[in-house]
C-alpha positions as CSV (number, residue, x, y, z in Angstrom):
1,X,84.4,94.5,79.2
2,X,87.1,97.2,79.5
3,X,90.6,95.8,79.7
4,X,93.7,97.1,81.9
5,X,96.9,95.6,81.4
6,X,99.8,96.4,84.1
7,X,103.0,95.7,82.6
8,X,105.8,95.6,85.3
9,X,102.8,94.4,88.1
10,X,105.6,92.9,90.2
11,X,105.7,96.4,91.6
12,X,103.6,95.6,94.0
13,X,103.3,98.7,96.3
14,X,102.4,100.8,93.2
15,X,99.9,98.1,91.9
16,X,98.4,98.1,95.0
17,X,97.7,101.8,95.0
18,X,96.9,101.8,91.5
19,X,94.1,99.1,91.8
20,X,92.9,101.1,95.3
21,X,92.2,103.9,93.5
22,X,90.5,102.4,90.8
23,X,88.2,100.3,92.9
24,X,87.6,103.6,95.0
25,X,85.3,104.3,91.9
26,X,82.2,102.7,92.4
27,X,80.6,104.1,88.7
28,X,83.2,101.9,86.7
29,X,82.1,98.7,84.3
30,X,83.4,95.1,85.4
31,X,86.6,95.6,84.4
32,X,89.3,93.0,82.9
33,X,92.7,93.6,85.1
34,X,95.5,91.8,83.6
35,X,98.7,91.6,85.6
36,X,101.9,91.0,83.9
37,X,105.5,90.8,84.8
38,X,109.0,88.4,84.1
39,X,109.4,87.7,87.4
40,X,106.9,84.9,88.5
41,X,107.0,85.5,92.3
42,X,106.7,89.3,92.2
43,X,103.8,88.0,89.5
44,X,102.2,85.9,92.1
45,X,102.0,88.3,94.6
46,X,100.7,91.1,92.5
47,X,98.0,88.5,92.3
48,X,97.0,87.8,95.6
49,X,96.9,91.3,96.1
50,X,94.5,92.1,93.6
51,X,92.4,89.3,95.0
52,X,92.2,90.9,98.0
53,X,91.4,94.4,97.0
54,X,88.4,93.1,95.0
55,X,87.2,91.5,98.0
56,X,87.6,94.4,100.1
57,X,86.3,97.0,97.9
58,X,83.3,94.8,97.0
59,X,84.0,95.0,92.9
60,X,83.4,92.4,90.3
61,X,86.6,92.0,88.2
62,X,88.0,89.7,86.0
63,X,91.1,89.0,86.9
64,X,94.4,87.0,85.0
65,X,97.9,86.9,85.7
66,X,100.5,85.8,82.7
67,X,104.1,85.8,82.2
68,X,103.4,86.1,78.4
69,X,103.5,89.8,77.4
70,X,101.5,89.3,73.8
71,X,98.9,87.3,76.2
72,X,98.5,90.0,78.4
73,X,98.2,92.8,75.4
74,X,95.6,90.9,73.1
75,X,92.6,93.3,73.2
76,X,93.6,95.7,75.9
77,X,92.1,99.1,76.1
78,X,94.7,100.6,78.8
79,X,98.5,99.5,79.3
80,X,99.6,100.6,82.4
81,X,103.6,100.7,82.0
82,X,105.4,100.4,85.4
83,X,108.9,98.3,84.3
84,X,112.4,98.5,85.8
85,X,114.3,97.2,83.6
86,X,117.5,95.6,85.5
87,X,115.6,95.9,88.9
88,X,118.1,96.9,91.8
89,X,121.1,95.7,90.4
90,X,120.9,97.9,87.7
91,X,120.4,101.0,89.7
92,X,123.2,100.2,92.0
93,X,125.6,100.1,88.3
94,X,123.8,103.6,87.8
95,X,124.6,105.4,90.9
96,X,127.6,103.5,92.5
97,X,129.9,103.1,89.6
98,X,129.7,107.6,88.7
99,X,130.1,107.9,92.1
100,X,133.2,105.8,92.4
101,X,134.3,108.5,89.4
102,X,133.9,111.4,91.4
103,X,130.0,112.0,90.3
104,X,127.4,112.0,92.5
105,X,123.8,111.5,92.0
106,X,120.5,110.9,94.6
107,X,118.2,109.4,92.5
108,X,119.7,108.8,89.0
109,X,116.6,108.0,86.9
110,X,115.5,110.8,85.4
111,X,118.6,112.7,83.4
112,X,122.0,112.9,84.0
113,X,124.3,109.9,83.9
114,X,121.7,107.4,85.5
115,X,118.6,108.6,83.3
116,X,120.4,108.3,79.9
117,X,121.4,104.6,81.2
118,X,118.3,103.7,82.3
119,X,117.0,105.2,79.3
120,X,118.8,103.3,77.1
121,X,118.2,99.8,78.5
122,X,114.7,100.7,78.7
123,X,114.0,101.6,75.0
124,X,114.7,98.0,73.6
125,X,112.0,96.9,75.4
126,X,109.3,99.7,74.7
127,X,110.1,99.0,71.2
128,X,108.9,95.5,72.0
129,X,105.8,96.5,73.7
130,X,104.7,98.8,71.0
131,X,105.4,96.3,68.6
132,X,102.8,94.2,70.5
133,X,100.5,96.8,70.9
134,X,100.5,97.6,67.1
135,X,99.7,94.0,66.2
136,X,97.4,93.1,69.6
137,X,95.8,96.7,70.4
138,X,96.8,99.6,68.6
139,X,93.5,102.0,69.8
140,X,94.6,100.9,73.7
141,X,95.8,104.2,75.9
142,X,99.9,103.8,76.7
143,X,100.3,105.1,80.3
144,X,103.5,105.9,81.1
145,X,105.1,105.9,85.0
146,X,108.6,104.4,84.0
147,X,111.5,106.5,84.3
148,X,113.3,108.2,82.4
149,X,109.4,109.7,81.5
150,X,110.6,112.3,79.2
151,X,113.0,109.9,77.3
152,X,110.3,106.9,77.2
153,X,107.6,109.1,76.2
154,X,109.7,110.5,73.4
155,X,111.3,107.3,72.9
156,X,107.1,106.0,71.9
157,X,107.0,108.8,70.0
158,X,109.9,107.7,67.6
159,X,109.2,104.3,67.1
160,X,105.4,104.1,67.4
161,X,103.8,107.7,66.6
162,X,100.2,106.1,66.6
163,X,100.1,105.0,69.8
164,X,98.6,106.8,72.4
165,X,101.1,107.7,75.0
166,X,100.9,109.9,77.7
167,X,103.3,109.6,80.8
168,X,101.9,110.3,84.2
169,X,103.3,111.5,87.3
170,X,102.1,112.9,90.6
171,X,104.9,115.2,91.5
172,X,102.4,118.6,90.4
173,X,100.0,117.5,92.7
174,X,102.3,116.6,95.6
175,X,104.1,119.8,95.1
176,X,101.0,122.0,95.8
177,X,99.9,119.4,98.4
178,X,102.7,120.1,100.5
179,X,103.0,124.0,99.8
180,X,99.5,124.2,100.8
181,X,100.1,122.0,104.2
182,X,103.6,124.8,104.4
183,X,101.6,128.2,104.6
184,X,98.3,126.2,106.1
185,X,96.1,126.6,103.3
186,X,93.6,124.0,102.4
187,X,94.5,122.0,98.9
188,X,90.7,121.7,98.2
189,X,89.5,125.0,96.2
190,X,93.4,126.4,95.1
191,X,93.9,126.9,91.3
192,X,97.2,125.9,90.1
193,X,99.0,125.3,86.7
194,X,102.3,124.1,86.2
195,X,104.4,123.6,83.1
196,X,107.7,122.4,81.8
197,X,109.3,119.3,81.5
198,X,108.8,116.0,84.0
199,X,110.3,116.8,87.2
200,X,111.3,120.2,86.9
201,X,108.2,121.6,85.4
202,X,107.4,125.3,87.0
203,X,104.9,126.1,89.3
204,X,103.1,129.1,87.1
205,X,99.8,129.7,88.5
206,X,98.9,128.5,92.4
207,X,96.0,130.6,94.1
208,X,93.3,130.5,96.2
209,X,90.0,132.7,95.5
210,X,91.9,134.9,92.8
211,X,94.9,135.5,95.5
212,X,98.3,134.8,94.7
213,X,99.6,132.1,97.2
214,X,103.2,132.9,96.5
215,X,103.6,136.0,98.9
216,X,102.5,133.5,101.8
217,X,105.1,131.3,100.7
218,X,107.8,133.8,100.6
219,X,106.7,134.7,104.1
220,X,106.7,131.4,105.4
221,X,110.5,131.3,104.4
222,X,111.3,134.1,106.0
223,X,109.9,133.0,109.0
224,X,112.0,129.7,109.0
225,X,115.5,130.1,107.5
226,X,115.8,126.5,107.6
227,X,113.9,126.1,104.7
228,X,116.7,127.6,102.9
229,X,118.3,124.5,103.4
230,X,115.9,123.0,100.9
231,X,117.1,122.3,97.4
232,X,113.9,123.5,95.9
233,X,113.6,126.5,97.9
234,X,116.9,127.7,96.6
235,X,115.5,126.7,93.0
236,X,112.4,129.1,93.6
237,X,114.7,132.2,95.1
238,X,116.8,132.0,92.1
239,X,114.8,131.5,89.3
240,X,111.3,132.8,91.0
241,X,108.9,129.6,90.4
242,X,108.8,126.6,92.8
243,X,109.8,123.5,90.9
244,X,107.9,120.2,90.8
245,X,110.0,117.6,92.3
246,X,111.3,117.0,95.5
247,X,114.7,118.5,96.7
248,X,116.3,115.0,96.3
249,X,115.4,114.7,92.6
250,X,115.8,118.5,91.8
251,X,119.8,118.5,93.0
252,X,121.2,116.2,90.5
253,X,119.0,118.4,87.6
254,X,121.5,121.3,88.0
255,X,125.0,121.9,88.7
256,X,124.6,123.8,92.0
257,X,124.6,121.3,94.7
258,X,126.3,117.9,94.7
259,X,129.6,119.5,93.5
260,X,131.4,119.7,96.7
261,X,130.9,118.5,100.1
262,X,130.1,121.9,101.5
263,X,127.1,122.4,99.0
264,X,125.7,118.7,100.2
265,X,125.6,119.6,103.8
266,X,124.3,123.2,103.6
267,X,121.4,121.4,101.7
268,X,121.2,118.2,103.5
269,X,121.8,116.1,100.7
270,X,122.4,112.0,101.0
271,X,124.1,111.0,97.9
272,X,123.2,107.8,96.5
273,X,119.8,108.0,98.2
274,X,117.9,105.6,96.1
275,X,120.1,102.8,97.1
276,X,118.1,102.9,100.4
277,X,114.9,103.7,99.1
278,X,115.5,100.2,96.3
279,X,116.1,98.5,99.1
280,X,112.9,99.4,100.9
281,X,110.8,98.4,98.1
282,X,112.6,95.0,98.4
283,X,111.8,94.9,101.9
284,X,107.9,96.2,101.4
285,X,107.7,93.4,98.8
286,X,109.0,90.6,101.4
287,X,106.9,92.3,103.9
288,X,103.5,92.2,101.5
289,X,104.3,88.2,100.4
290,X,104.6,87.6,104.2
291,X,101.1,89.4,105.3
292,X,99.2,87.7,101.9
293,X,100.5,84.2,103.1
294,X,99.3,85.4,106.5
295,X,95.8,86.3,105.4
296,X,96.5,89.6,106.6
297,X,95.2,92.9,105.3
298,X,97.6,95.1,103.1
299,X,98.3,98.5,104.2
300,X,96.5,101.2,101.6
301,X,97.4,104.8,101.3
302,X,94.6,107.4,101.3
303,X,94.2,110.0,98.9
304,X,97.5,108.6,96.6
305,X,95.8,110.8,93.5
306,X,97.8,109.0,91.2
307,X,96.4,109.8,87.8
308,X,96.0,106.5,85.8
309,X,92.8,105.5,87.8
310,X,91.7,109.0,87.2
311,X,92.3,108.9,83.0
312,X,90.5,105.4,83.0
313,X,87.3,106.7,85.1
314,X,87.4,109.5,82.8
315,X,87.6,107.9,79.4
316,X,85.2,105.0,80.7
317,X,82.5,107.3,82.5
318,X,83.1,110.7,80.5
319,X,83.4,112.4,84.3
320,X,85.7,115.3,82.7
321,X,88.9,116.5,85.1
322,X,92.4,118.4,84.5
323,X,95.4,116.6,85.4
324,X,99.0,117.3,84.1
325,X,100.4,114.9,81.5
326,X,104.1,114.4,79.7
327,X,103.3,114.3,76.0
328,X,105.1,115.2,72.9
329,X,105.4,119.4,72.3
330,X,102.9,120.2,69.5
331,X,102.4,123.7,69.7
332,X,102.0,123.3,73.6
333,X,104.9,125.1,75.3
334,X,106.1,128.2,72.9
335,X,109.5,128.3,74.1
336,X,110.5,124.9,74.5
337,X,111.3,122.7,71.3
338,X,108.9,121.0,69.0
339,X,108.8,117.4,69.2
340,X,110.2,117.0,72.8
341,X,108.2,116.1,75.7
342,X,106.8,118.1,78.0
343,X,104.7,118.6,81.0
344,X,101.6,120.3,81.1
345,X,98.0,120.5,82.1
346,X,95.9,118.3,80.3
347,X,91.7,118.0,80.4
348,X,90.6,114.4,80.4
349,X,87.0,113.2,79.1
350,X,85.2,110.4,77.2
351,X,87.6,110.8,74.1
352,X,90.9,110.9,76.1
353,X,93.5,113.0,76.8
354,X,93.4,116.6,75.4
355,X,96.9,118.5,76.4
356,X,96.0,122.4,76.6
357,X,98.0,124.8,74.9
358,X,100.2,126.5,77.5
359,X,102.0,129.6,75.8
360,X,105.4,130.3,76.8
361,X,106.8,129.4,80.2
362,X,109.0,131.9,82.2
363,X,112.2,132.2,79.8
364,X,114.4,131.4,82.9
365,X,112.6,128.1,83.9
366,X,112.6,127.3,79.8
367,X,116.5,127.4,79.8
368,X,116.9,125.3,82.4
369,X,114.4,122.9,80.8
370,X,116.3,123.0,77.7
371,X,119.5,121.8,79.0
372,X,117.3,118.7,80.2
373,X,115.6,118.2,77.2
374,X,119.2,118.5,75.5
375,X,120.1,115.6,77.4
376,X,116.8,113.5,76.9
377,X,117.5,114.5,73.1
378,X,120.9,113.2,72.5
379,X,120.2,109.8,74.7
380,X,117.0,109.3,72.5
381,X,118.7,109.9,68.9
382,X,122.0,107.9,70.1
383,X,119.6,104.7,70.4
384,X,117.6,105.9,67.2
385,X,120.9,106.2,65.2
386,X,123.0,103.8,66.9
387,X,125.5,106.4,67.8
388,X,128.0,105.6,70.9
389,X,129.5,108.9,70.8
390,X,125.8,110.6,71.2
391,X,125.6,108.4,74.6
392,X,129.1,110.3,75.8
393,X,127.5,113.9,74.7
394,X,124.4,113.4,76.1
395,X,126.1,112.5,79.7
396,X,128.6,115.6,78.7
397,X,125.5,117.8,78.3
398,X,124.5,117.1,81.9
399,X,125.1,119.8,84.0
400,X,125.8,117.9,87.1
401,X,128.2,115.8,85.4
402,X,129.9,118.4,83.4
403,X,130.3,120.3,87.0
404,X,132.1,117.0,88.5
405,X,134.0,115.5,85.9
406,X,136.4,116.3,82.8
407,X,134.8,115.3,79.3
408,X,137.9,112.7,79.3
409,X,136.5,111.1,82.7
410,X,133.0,111.0,81.3
411,X,133.9,109.4,78.0
412,X,135.8,106.8,80.5
413,X,132.7,106.6,82.8
414,X,130.3,105.9,79.9
415,X,133.0,103.3,78.7
416,X,132.4,101.5,82.2
417,X,128.6,101.7,82.4
418,X,128.4,100.5,79.0
419,X,130.2,97.3,80.0
420,X,128.1,96.7,82.8
421,X,125.0,97.0,81.2
422,X,126.5,95.2,78.1
423,X,123.6,92.7,78.2
424,X,120.6,95.2,78.2
425,X,122.3,97.8,75.6
426,X,122.0,97.3,71.9
427,X,125.2,96.1,69.9
428,X,125.5,99.4,68.3
429,X,125.9,101.2,71.4
430,X,128.4,99.1,73.0
431,X,126.4,95.9,74.6
432,X,125.6,92.8,73.4
433,X,121.6,92.8,73.0
434,X,121.1,92.0,69.3
435,X,117.9,93.3,68.5
436,X,115.2,95.3,69.8
């Protein structure tokens, strides 16, 4: 019986959606679903959610819930990782402390100062997961959703290169979906390929019946000047290819947008937006708990198109499909660094996930990607070597940080963030965590 493990199953909305997408496949064998979380209350809600979905979809599945990670991982075939180390409290620190120092972020989970510190406190937990997997399920697929995606997949390649790690994100799919909606073209039947890095890949091909759809997008922008107040449209017009993450995310990856009140107003940005999103997630958890207690049916999103259920379905049934995945660059993108983590089209079949060599991406896109990857590389190297100076240099390399703060201010900010996150950071980096 194939065993699928959900790490961080207390992310109840995400767990709900992944299970719903999985149960929508009617040709899967009976599955053993193992739910793991470190929070007993959240785990109980996740378990009740899974029980409801099994009944609603008429599936047969063995459900197991455990607070013990090693118990969860024993014998796993697929491990879906969606943990958030430190939860909402750590997210508040990532956003509010830099903001008080004059460095604004919108989401703070991918790169920059928020991404670096989120990565640094996630790496020790990933190291523990990797050690457990090597001991208990060395052949399992590790399907990562946890941000910062590129840093986390990169870290897994450092501490456990033999584990089959794939980073999964729906940003490419939803970018194309929304662009097709914008120009009035059905997404079904379109051909698209994107490549670059997670949340900053470039839609290099986008066509329907052999016809390039970019001219239609340019016409839509000409018809509606308000579209030029979108961050992604500005990036598209300057770079020539559309980026694959929302304007909120994309705004904090460059030096162009959050550096002044005028730019924030022009591009309709809401600094610290992720705090509100995080509060909504907490409220949704409470809503789900109440709904389950009352015996009410949980709301399900149609057509979520999450990749983990598709990967599992392809491997278990042999159904071939192409997704976009985050993997180590081994000759996949020629003008991005070897060994870095890149996002490329990948074929999935009964033998697993097979990244497809892409060649070079547009040089102007690669230039921006290389800065993003430099931040990730320095953060990974800081954790690998235990060098706290590299943490500061990672943040200094970030375009948004260096356009907002002086080097001296960046060093002071990293000192404060280290102190605030100390219990989750290794001793070598200034924290109090004694061992990985």
